N, CA, C and O atoms as a GROMACS GRO file, in nm:
protein
  468
    1LEU      N    1   0.298   1.146  -1.104
    1LEU     CA    2   0.229   1.018  -1.078
    1LEU      C    3   0.118   1.007  -1.196
    1LEU      O    4   0.055   1.106  -1.231
    2GLU      N    5   0.100   0.886  -1.251
    2GLU     CA    6   0.015   0.866  -1.356
    2GLU      C    7  -0.119   0.810  -1.320
    2GLU      O    8  -0.221   0.847  -1.378
    3VAL      N    9  -0.121   0.715  -1.220
    3VAL     CA   10  -0.244   0.647  -1.180
    3VAL      C   11  -0.265   0.644  -1.041
    3VAL      O   12  -0.170   0.640  -0.963
    4SER      N   13  -0.386   0.644  -1.002
    4SER     CA   14  -0.424   0.612  -0.862
    4SER      C   15  -0.511   0.491  -0.857
    4SER      O   16  -0.606   0.478  -0.934
    5LEU      N   17  -0.477   0.401  -0.765
    5LEU     CA   18  -0.528   0.260  -0.772
    5LEU      C   19  -0.566   0.219  -0.630
    5LEU      O   20  -0.478   0.183  -0.551
    6HIS      N   21  -0.704   0.223  -0.592
    6HIS     CA   22  -0.746   0.183  -0.461
    6HIS      C   23  -0.721   0.038  -0.437
    6HIS      O   24  -0.679   0.002  -0.326
    7THR      N   25  -0.744  -0.047  -0.531
    7THR     CA   26  -0.741  -0.199  -0.502
    7THR      C   27  -0.595  -0.257  -0.473
    7THR      O   28  -0.576  -0.368  -0.424
    8LEU      N   29  -0.498  -0.170  -0.508
    8LEU     CA   30  -0.359  -0.225  -0.468
    8LEU      C   31  -0.339  -0.229  -0.319
    8LEU      O   32  -0.256  -0.302  -0.264
    9ALA      N   33  -0.422  -0.145  -0.258
    9ALA     CA   34  -0.406  -0.145  -0.111
    9ALA      C   35  -0.534  -0.201  -0.041
    9ALA      O   36  -0.559  -0.172   0.076
   10ARG      N   37  -0.609  -0.277  -0.110
   10ARG     CA   38  -0.723  -0.328  -0.056
   10ARG      C   39  -0.827  -0.231  -0.014
   10ARG      O   40  -0.906  -0.262   0.075
   11GLN      N   41  -0.831  -0.123  -0.068
   11GLN     CA   42  -0.926  -0.017  -0.031
   11GLN      C   43  -1.045  -0.018  -0.124
   11GLN      O   44  -1.051   0.052  -0.224
   12VAL      N   45  -1.135  -0.098  -0.088
   12VAL     CA   46  -1.259  -0.114  -0.183
   12VAL      C   47  -1.356   0.005  -0.127
   12VAL      O   48  -1.372   0.028  -0.007
   13ASN      N   49  -1.418   0.077  -0.230
   13ASN     CA   50  -1.497   0.194  -0.198
   13ASN      C   51  -1.618   0.190  -0.285
   13ASN      O   52  -1.645   0.089  -0.351
   14HIS      N   53  -1.697   0.303  -0.286
   14HIS     CA   54  -1.809   0.304  -0.365
   14HIS      C   55  -1.798   0.298  -0.516
   14HIS      O   56  -1.893   0.281  -0.592
   15GLN      N   57  -1.665   0.317  -0.553
   15GLN     CA   58  -1.641   0.312  -0.703
   15GLN      C   59  -1.589   0.181  -0.743
   15GLN      O   60  -1.544   0.166  -0.857
   16THR      N   61  -1.592   0.083  -0.657
   16THR     CA   62  -1.538  -0.051  -0.675
   16THR      C   63  -1.650  -0.158  -0.671
   16THR      O   64  -1.726  -0.166  -0.574
   17LEU      N   65  -1.660  -0.239  -0.775
   17LEU     CA   66  -1.747  -0.346  -0.772
   17LEU      C   67  -1.676  -0.485  -0.777
   17LEU      O   68  -1.580  -0.498  -0.854
   18ILE      N   69  -1.714  -0.581  -0.705
   18ILE     CA   70  -1.641  -0.708  -0.701
   18ILE      C   71  -1.717  -0.814  -0.766
   18ILE      O   72  -1.836  -0.827  -0.739
   19THR      N   73  -1.656  -0.893  -0.854
   19THR     CA   74  -1.725  -0.988  -0.928
   19THR      C   75  -1.628  -1.107  -0.960
   19THR      O   76  -1.509  -1.097  -0.930
   20ILE      N   77  -1.671  -1.208  -1.014
   20ILE     CA   78  -1.601  -1.331  -1.059
   20ILE      C   79  -1.595  -1.331  -1.206
   20ILE      O   80  -1.699  -1.315  -1.271
   21GLY      N   81  -1.471  -1.350  -1.269
   21GLY     CA   82  -1.452  -1.370  -1.406
   21GLY      C   83  -1.383  -1.500  -1.422
   21GLY      O   84  -1.336  -1.559  -1.324
   22GLN      N   85  -1.376  -1.547  -1.546
   22GLN     CA   86  -1.323  -1.675  -1.583
   22GLN      C   87  -1.230  -1.657  -1.709
   22GLN      O   88  -1.254  -1.597  -1.814
   23PHE      N   89  -1.112  -1.728  -1.669
   23PHE     CA   90  -1.003  -1.730  -1.779
   23PHE      C   91  -0.992  -1.878  -1.807
   23PHE      O   92  -0.957  -1.953  -1.716
   24ASN      N   93  -1.019  -1.926  -1.929
   24ASN     CA   94  -1.021  -2.067  -1.953
   24ASN      C   95  -1.105  -2.130  -1.846
   24ASN      O   96  -1.215  -2.082  -1.821
   25GLU      N   97  -1.058  -2.238  -1.781
   25GLU     CA   98  -1.145  -2.300  -1.678
   25GLU      C   99  -1.119  -2.242  -1.543
   25GLU      O  100  -1.172  -2.297  -1.446
   26TYR      N  101  -1.045  -2.138  -1.525
   26TYR     CA  102  -1.012  -2.093  -1.395
   26TYR      C  103  -1.094  -1.968  -1.354
   26TYR      O  104  -1.114  -1.876  -1.433
   27GLN      N  105  -1.136  -1.968  -1.238
   27GLN     CA  106  -1.206  -1.844  -1.186
   27GLN      C  107  -1.117  -1.740  -1.128
   27GLN      O  108  -1.020  -1.773  -1.060
   28LEU      N  109  -1.145  -1.615  -1.152
   28LEU     CA  110  -1.056  -1.499  -1.100
   28LEU      C  111  -1.145  -1.398  -1.022
   28LEU      O  112  -1.259  -1.367  -1.058
   29GLN      N  113  -1.091  -1.357  -0.928
   29GLN     CA  114  -1.169  -1.243  -0.847
   29GLN      C  115  -1.131  -1.122  -0.924
   29GLN      O  116  -1.013  -1.104  -0.956
   30VAL      N  117  -1.239  -1.028  -0.959
   30VAL     CA  118  -1.225  -0.923  -1.044
   30VAL      C  119  -1.284  -0.803  -0.959
   30VAL      O  120  -1.392  -0.810  -0.900
   31PHE      N  121  -1.199  -0.691  -0.960
   31PHE     CA  122  -1.249  -0.567  -0.901
   31PHE      C  123  -1.270  -0.482  -1.023
   31PHE      O  124  -1.185  -0.479  -1.112
   32VAL      N  125  -1.380  -0.415  -1.030
   32VAL     CA  126  -1.415  -0.303  -1.134
   32VAL      C  127  -1.407  -0.172  -1.061
   32VAL      O  128  -1.494  -0.135  -0.982
   33ASP      N  129  -1.292  -0.099  -1.092
   33ASP     CA  130  -1.264   0.014  -1.013
   33ASP      C  131  -1.280   0.152  -1.097
   33ASP      O  132  -1.193   0.190  -1.176
   34GLY      N  133  -1.384   0.214  -1.076
   34GLY     CA  134  -1.412   0.339  -1.153
   34GLY      C  135  -1.313   0.458  -1.103
   34GLY      O  136  -1.330   0.570  -1.151
   35GLY      N  137  -1.225   0.438  -1.020
   35GLY     CA  138  -1.130   0.527  -0.980
   35GLY      C  139  -0.991   0.509  -1.043
   35GLY      O  140  -0.900   0.589  -1.023
   36SER      N  141  -0.978   0.396  -1.122
   36SER     CA  142  -0.859   0.360  -1.191
   36SER      C  143  -0.870   0.384  -1.348
   36SER      O  144  -0.962   0.333  -1.412
   37PRO      N  145  -0.786   0.455  -1.399
   37PRO     CA  146  -0.797   0.470  -1.544
   37PRO      C  147  -0.759   0.361  -1.630
   37PRO      O  148  -0.804   0.359  -1.744
   38ASN      N  149  -0.675   0.261  -1.586
   38ASN     CA  150  -0.638   0.143  -1.651
   38ASN      C  151  -0.678   0.023  -1.579
   38ASN      O  152  -0.732   0.025  -1.468
   39SER      N  153  -0.646  -0.092  -1.654
   39SER     CA  154  -0.677  -0.227  -1.603
   39SER      C  155  -0.546  -0.298  -1.552
   39SER      O  156  -0.442  -0.284  -1.618
   40PHE      N  157  -0.546  -0.371  -1.442
   40PHE     CA  158  -0.423  -0.431  -1.396
   40PHE      C  159  -0.443  -0.573  -1.368
   40PHE      O  160  -0.554  -0.613  -1.331
   41MET      N  161  -0.353  -0.646  -1.382
   41MET     CA  162  -0.344  -0.790  -1.341
   41MET      C  163  -0.218  -0.819  -1.254
   41MET      O  164  -0.108  -0.770  -1.283
   42HIS      N  165  -0.237  -0.898  -1.149
   42HIS     CA  166  -0.123  -0.936  -1.060
   42HIS      C  167  -0.030  -1.024  -1.151
   42HIS      O  168  -0.074  -1.106  -1.233
   43GLY      N  169   0.092  -1.001  -1.131
   43GLY     CA  170   0.214  -1.073  -1.194
   43GLY      C  171   0.195  -1.218  -1.185
   43GLY      O  172   0.217  -1.293  -1.279
   44ARG      N  173   0.154  -1.255  -1.070
   44ARG     CA  174   0.138  -1.418  -1.049
   44ARG      C  175   0.045  -1.477  -1.139
   44ARG      O  176   0.064  -1.591  -1.179
   45VAL      N  177  -0.065  -1.404  -1.179
   45VAL     CA  178  -0.162  -1.454  -1.258
   45VAL      C  179  -0.113  -1.467  -1.401
   45VAL      O  180  -0.146  -1.565  -1.467
   46SER      N  181  -0.032  -1.365  -1.453
   46SER     CA  182   0.016  -1.378  -1.581
   46SER      C  183   0.118  -1.489  -1.590
   46SER      O  184   0.131  -1.554  -1.694
   47LYS      N  185   0.186  -1.510  -1.488
   47LYS     CA  186   0.291  -1.627  -1.496
   47LYS      C  187   0.216  -1.759  -1.493
   47LYS      O  188   0.242  -1.848  -1.575
   48LYS      N  189   0.126  -1.772  -1.404
   48LYS     CA  190   0.048  -1.902  -1.383
   48LYS      C  191  -0.016  -1.946  -1.523
   48LYS      O  192  -0.019  -2.065  -1.557
   49PHE      N  193  -0.066  -1.847  -1.599
   49PHE     CA  194  -0.132  -1.880  -1.719
   49PHE      C  195  -0.041  -1.868  -1.844
   49PHE      O  196  -0.087  -1.876  -1.958
   50HIS      N  197   0.091  -1.848  -1.817
   50HIS     CA  198   0.190  -1.846  -1.923
   50HIS      C  199   0.158  -1.744  -2.021
   50HIS      O  200   0.171  -1.776  -2.140
   51LEU      N  201   0.115  -1.617  -1.990
   51LEU     CA  202   0.086  -1.506  -2.078
   51LEU      C  203   0.205  -1.454  -2.126
   51LEU      O  204   0.306  -1.464  -2.055
   52ASP      N  205   0.211  -1.397  -2.242
   52ASP     CA  206   0.323  -1.335  -2.296
   52ASP      C  207   0.342  -1.183  -2.231
   52ASP      O  208   0.269  -1.088  -2.258
   53ILE      N  209   0.444  -1.180  -2.150
   53ILE     CA  210   0.466  -1.053  -2.079
   53ILE      C  211   0.564  -0.955  -2.164
   53ILE      O  212   0.678  -0.985  -2.199
   54LEU      N  213   0.502  -0.842  -2.189
   54LEU     CA  214   0.573  -0.742  -2.267
   54LEU      C  215   0.619  -0.623  -2.189
   54LEU      O  216   0.549  -0.581  -2.096
   55PRO      N  217   0.735  -0.566  -2.223
   55PRO     CA  218   0.784  -0.440  -2.153
   55PRO      C  219   0.691  -0.325  -2.194
   55PRO      O  220   0.644  -0.322  -2.308
   56THR      N  221   0.665  -0.232  -2.106
   56THR     CA  222   0.607  -0.111  -2.142
   56THR      C  223   0.681   0.012  -2.078
   56THR      O  224   0.765  -0.010  -1.990
   57ARG      N  225   0.656   0.135  -2.117
   57ARG     CA  226   0.719   0.238  -2.069
   57ARG      C  227   0.676   0.250  -1.919
   57ARG      O  228   0.558   0.265  -1.887
   58PRO      N  229   0.778   0.244  -1.830
   58PRO     CA  230   0.738   0.233  -1.673
   58PRO      C  231   0.666   0.372  -1.643
   58PRO      O  232   0.697   0.479  -1.697
   59PHE      N  233   0.570   0.356  -1.554
   59PHE     CA  234   0.499   0.461  -1.492
   59PHE      C  235   0.469   0.424  -1.344
   59PHE      O  236   0.476   0.308  -1.303
   60ARG      N  237   0.438   0.524  -1.272
   60ARG     CA  238   0.423   0.516  -1.133
   60ARG      C  239   0.279   0.500  -1.102
   60ARG      O  240   0.196   0.556  -1.175
   61VAL      N  241   0.240   0.426  -0.998
   61VAL     CA  242   0.102   0.412  -0.965
   61VAL      C  243   0.101   0.454  -0.810
   61VAL      O  244   0.176   0.403  -0.727
   62LEU      N  245   0.000   0.558  -0.781
   62LEU     CA  246  -0.008   0.600  -0.645
   62LEU      C  247  -0.127   0.513  -0.590
   62LEU      O  248  -0.240   0.518  -0.640
   63VAL      N  249  -0.092   0.433  -0.483
   63VAL     CA  250  -0.177   0.337  -0.419
   63VAL      C  251  -0.254   0.410  -0.317
   63VAL      O  252  -0.206   0.506  -0.256
   64GLY      N  253  -0.378   0.363  -0.296
   64GLY     CA  254  -0.462   0.419  -0.199
   64GLY      C  255  -0.413   0.445  -0.056
   64GLY      O  256  -0.470   0.527   0.016
   65ASN      N  257  -0.302   0.371  -0.014
   65ASN     CA  258  -0.244   0.381   0.118
   65ASN      C  259  -0.129   0.480   0.106
   65ASN      O  260  -0.054   0.493   0.202
   66GLY      N  261  -0.106   0.558  -0.017
   66GLY     CA  262   0.010   0.642  -0.024
   66GLY      C  263   0.136   0.584  -0.074
   66GLY      O  264   0.230   0.656  -0.105
   67GLN      N  265   0.140   0.448  -0.083
   67GLN     CA  266   0.263   0.390  -0.146
   67GLN      C  267   0.261   0.408  -0.302
   67GLN      O  268   0.158   0.411  -0.368
   68ILE      N  269   0.388   0.418  -0.353
   68ILE     CA  270   0.406   0.423  -0.494
   68ILE      C  271   0.465   0.299  -0.548
   68ILE      O  272   0.569   0.258  -0.496
   69VAL      N  273   0.413   0.235  -0.645
   69VAL     CA  274   0.466   0.124  -0.717
   69VAL      C  275   0.492   0.154  -0.868
   69VAL      O  276   0.426   0.241  -0.925
   70VAL      N  277   0.583   0.087  -0.928
   70VAL     CA  278   0.606   0.111  -1.065
   70VAL      C  279   0.561  -0.008  -1.153
   70VAL      O  280   0.588  -0.124  -1.120
   71CYS      N  281   0.494   0.022  -1.260
   71CYS     CA  282   0.441  -0.073  -1.350
   71CYS      C  283   0.543  -0.064  -1.475
   71CYS      O  284   0.571   0.047  -1.520
   72SER      N  285   0.593  -0.170  -1.527
   72SER     CA  286   0.677  -0.170  -1.634
   72SER      C  287   0.653  -0.296  -1.731
   72SER      O  288   0.733  -0.324  -1.820
   73ASN      N  289   0.547  -0.364  -1.709
   73ASN     CA  290   0.519  -0.469  -1.792
   73ASN      C  291   0.368  -0.478  -1.827
   73ASN      O  292   0.285  -0.429  -1.750
   74LYS      N  293   0.332  -0.539  -1.937
   74LYS     CA  294   0.182  -0.562  -1.972
   74LYS      C  295   0.157  -0.679  -2.032
   74LYS      O  296   0.250  -0.742  -2.083
   75VAL      N  297   0.027  -0.724  -2.034
   75VAL     CA  298  -0.011  -0.840  -2.115
   75VAL      C  299  -0.121  -0.787  -2.210
   75VAL      O  300  -0.200  -0.699  -2.176
   76LEU      N  301  -0.123  -0.844  -2.326
   76LEU     CA  302  -0.235  -0.791  -2.424
   76LEU      C  303  -0.322  -0.895  -2.470
   76LEU      O  304  -0.280  -1.010  -2.486
   77GLY      N  305  -0.457  -0.857  -2.495
   77GLY     CA  306  -0.542  -0.955  -2.551
   77GLY      C  307  -0.583  -1.064  -2.453
   77GLY      O  308  -0.597  -1.176  -2.503
   78VAL      N  309  -0.603  -1.053  -2.337
   78VAL     CA  310  -0.639  -1.150  -2.241
   78VAL      C  311  -0.791  -1.166  -2.260
   78VAL      O  312  -0.867  -1.069  -2.252
   79SER      N  313  -0.835  -1.301  -2.286
   79SER     CA  314  -0.985  -1.325  -2.289
   79SER      C  315  -1.034  -1.357  -2.162
   79SER      O  316  -0.988  -1.454  -2.100
   80LEU      N  317  -1.127  -1.282  -2.116
   80LEU     CA  318  -1.182  -1.284  -1.982
   80LEU      C  319  -1.335  -1.288  -1.997
   80LEU      O  320  -1.390  -1.205  -2.069
   81LEU      N  321  -1.404  -1.382  -1.931
   81LEU     CA  322  -1.541  -1.404  -1.938
   81LEU      C  323  -1.600  -1.349  -1.819
   81LEU      O  324  -1.564  -1.391  -1.709
   82LEU      N  325  -1.693  -1.253  -1.832
   82LEU     CA  326  -1.747  -1.189  -1.712
   82LEU      C  327  -1.906  -1.189  -1.735
   82LEU      O  328  -1.959  -1.128  -1.828
   83GLN      N  329  -1.975  -1.261  -1.642
   83GLN     CA  330  -2.119  -1.289  -1.652
   83GLN      C  331  -2.163  -1.325  -1.789
   83GLN      O  332  -2.251  -1.263  -1.849
   84GLN      N  333  -2.096  -1.431  -1.838
   84GLN     CA  334  -2.127  -1.494  -1.974
   84GLN      C  335  -2.095  -1.406  -2.093
   84GLN      O  336  -2.133  -1.434  -2.207
   85HIS      N  337  -2.020  -1.291  -2.062
   85HIS     CA  338  -1.980  -1.206  -2.176
   85HIS      C  339  -1.837  -1.213  -2.207
   85HIS      O  340  -1.760  -1.190  -2.113
   86PRO      N  341  -1.788  -1.241  -2.324
   86PRO     CA  342  -1.644  -1.238  -2.339
   86PRO      C  343  -1.586  -1.107  -2.366
   86PRO      O  344  -1.644  -1.028  -2.440
   87PHE      N  345  -1.459  -1.075  -2.302
   87PHE     CA  346  -1.393  -0.948  -2.338
   87PHE      C  347  -1.250  -0.977  -2.359
   87PHE      O  348  -1.193  -1.068  -2.300
   88CYS      N  349  -1.194  -0.902  -2.442
   88CYS     CA  350  -1.045  -0.918  -2.473
   88CYS      C  351  -0.982  -0.786  -2.410
   88CYS      O  352  -1.008  -0.674  -2.454
   89ILE      N  353  -0.899  -0.809  -2.308
   89ILE     CA  354  -0.852  -0.697  -2.224
   89ILE      C  355  -0.697  -0.686  -2.219
   89ILE      O  356  -0.630  -0.788  -2.204
   90ASP      N  357  -0.641  -0.564  -2.231
   90ASP     CA  358  -0.503  -0.546  -2.211
   90ASP      C  359  -0.478  -0.502  -2.062
   90ASP      O  360  -0.549  -0.416  -2.009
   91PHE      N  361  -0.386  -0.558  -2.003
   91PHE     CA  362  -0.352  -0.544  -1.845
   91PHE      C  363  -0.206  -0.490  -1.835
   91PHE      O  364  -0.116  -0.538  -1.903
   92PHE      N  365  -0.188  -0.396  -1.754
   92PHE     CA  366  -0.066  -0.364  -1.685
   92PHE      C  367  -0.050  -0.462  -1.563
   92PHE      O  368  -0.146  -0.496  -1.495
   93LEU      N  369   0.073  -0.504  -1.541
   93LEU     CA  370   0.105  -0.591  -1.436
   93LEU      C  371   0.148  -0.517  -1.309
   93LEU      O  372   0.237  -0.433  -1.312
   94SER      N  373   0.080  -0.552  -1.193
   94SER     CA  374   0.112  -0.475  -1.071
   94SER      C  375   0.075  -0.567  -0.949
   94SER      O  376  -0.001  -0.662  -0.965
   95PRO      N  377   0.130  -0.539  -0.830
   95PRO     CA  378   0.100  -0.623  -0.728
   95PRO      C  379  -0.026  -0.594  -0.658
   95PRO      O  380  -0.024  -0.532  -0.552
   96ILE      N  381  -0.138  -0.636  -0.712
   96ILE     CA  382  -0.264  -0.611  -0.658
   96ILE      C  383  -0.291  -0.696  -0.533
   96ILE      O  384  -0.246  -0.810  -0.528
   97GLU      N  385  -0.354  -0.653  -0.444
   97GLU     CA  386  -0.397  -0.720  -0.322
   97GLU      C  387  -0.548  -0.734  -0.324
   97GLU      O  388  -0.619  -0.638  -0.354
   98GLY      N  389  -0.599  -0.850  -0.291
   98GLY     CA  390  -0.746  -0.880  -0.278
   98GLY      C  391  -0.822  -0.918  -0.399
   98GLY      O  392  -0.939  -0.958  -0.393
   99ALA      N  393  -0.752  -0.903  -0.514
   99ALA     CA  394  -0.810  -0.956  -0.640
   99ALA      C  395  -0.707  -0.999  -0.741
   99ALA      O  396  -0.590  -0.960  -0.733
  100ASN      N  397  -0.754  -1.084  -0.842
  100ASN     CA  398  -0.657  -1.116  -0.952
  100ASN      C  399  -0.640  -1.015  -1.054
  100ASN      O  400  -0.530  -0.999  -1.107
  101VAL      N  401  -0.746  -0.942  -1.087
  101VAL     CA  402  -0.736  -0.843  -1.189
  101VAL      C  403  -0.830  -0.723  -1.141
  101VAL      O  404  -0.926  -0.737  -1.065
  102VAL      N  405  -0.788  -0.602  -1.198
  102VAL     CA  406  -0.872  -0.490  -1.173
  102VAL      C  407  -0.906  -0.421  -1.310
  102VAL      O  408  -0.817  -0.391  -1.390
  103LEU      N  409  -1.035  -0.399  -1.332
  103LEU     CA  410  -1.079  -0.336  -1.454
  103LEU      C  411  -1.100  -0.198  -1.426
  103LEU      O  412  -1.176  -0.169  -1.334
  104GLY      N  413  -1.041  -0.106  -1.494
  104GLY     CA  414  -1.050   0.034  -1.480
  104GLY      C  415  -1.149   0.104  -1.575
  104GLY      O  416  -1.234   0.040  -1.637
  105ILE      N  417  -1.135   0.233  -1.585
  105ILE     CA  418  -1.222   0.318  -1.674
  105ILE      C  419  -1.204   0.284  -1.810
  105ILE      O  420  -1.301   0.282  -1.886
  106GLN      N  421  -1.088   0.256  -1.850
  106GLN     CA  422  -1.055   0.235  -1.990
  106GLN      C  423  -1.142   0.118  -2.036
  106GLN      O  424  -1.191   0.113  -2.148
  107TRP      N  425  -1.156   0.028  -1.946
  107TRP     CA  426  -1.245  -0.100  -1.986
  107TRP      C  427  -1.390  -0.056  -1.977
  107TRP      O  428  -1.471  -0.084  -2.066
  108LEU      N  429  -1.420   0.012  -1.873
  108LEU     CA  430  -1.556   0.049  -1.847
  108LEU      C  431  -1.619   0.132  -1.970
  108LEU      O  432  -1.738   0.123  -1.998
  109GLU      N  433  -1.537   0.205  -2.034
  109GLU     CA  434  -1.580   0.295  -2.143
  109GLU      C  435  -1.605   0.211  -2.268
  109GLU      O  436  -1.662   0.264  -2.362
  110THR      N  437  -1.570   0.092  -2.275
  110THR     CA  438  -1.610   0.003  -2.379
  110THR      C  439  -1.747  -0.061  -2.369
  110THR      O  440  -1.792  -0.123  -2.465
  111LEU      N  441  -1.814  -0.049  -2.257
  111LEU     CA  442  -1.943  -0.087  -2.228
  111LEU      C  443  -2.050   0.010  -2.269
  111LEU      O  444  -2.021   0.127  -2.293
  112GLU      N  445  -2.169  -0.034  -2.277
  112GLU     CA  446  -2.290   0.045  -2.306
  112GLU      C  447  -2.336   0.090  -2.170
  112GLU      O  448  -2.258   0.086  -2.074
  113SER      N  449  -2.455   0.130  -2.161
  113SER     CA  450  -2.499   0.173  -2.032
  113SER      C  451  -2.497   0.066  -1.925
  113SER      O  452  -2.526  -0.052  -1.946
  114ILE      N  453  -2.460   0.118  -1.808
  114ILE     CA  454  -2.445   0.032  -1.681
  114ILE      C  455  -2.559   0.062  -1.585
  114ILE      O  456  -2.577   0.179  -1.553
  115ILE      N  457  -2.632  -0.027  -1.540
  115ILE     CA  458  -2.739  -0.006  -1.446
  115ILE      C  459  -2.720  -0.080  -1.319
  115ILE      O  460  -2.722  -0.203  -1.322
  116THR      N  461  -2.701  -0.018  -1.209
  116THR     CA  462  -2.680  -0.090  -1.076
  116THR      C  463  -2.792  -0.055  -0.987
  116THR      O  464  -2.861   0.046  -1.006
  117ASN      N  465  -2.811  -0.147  -0.876
  117ASN     CA  466  -2.928  -0.119  -0.785
  117ASN      C  467  -2.854  -0.147  -0.637
  117ASN      O  468  -2.918  -0.134  -0.533
   0.00000   0.00000   0.00000
């Protein structure tokens, strides 16, 4: 198993931050999940916005509820606006519940210091 993803099973925990992002004129619910190494997007979102879906080497994702799903597609270079800051993000496609996209550690590492209260 390559990835563990809490948000696929709607398991929001102390490592998960919920916010709103913007893609073009559309608002998206975004989970920032410090327990996930990669970023994920629901397949419906990629289809709705007519994003170019590319195949990737399939890998298994262990979901927080113990279920295993397979990711075999990705979208590259998606422009997402978060708190007025633009980001260009690559996503693996997966059946996320409770959010449109999940930003994982790979995305978090692109940021400078993060301060929360």
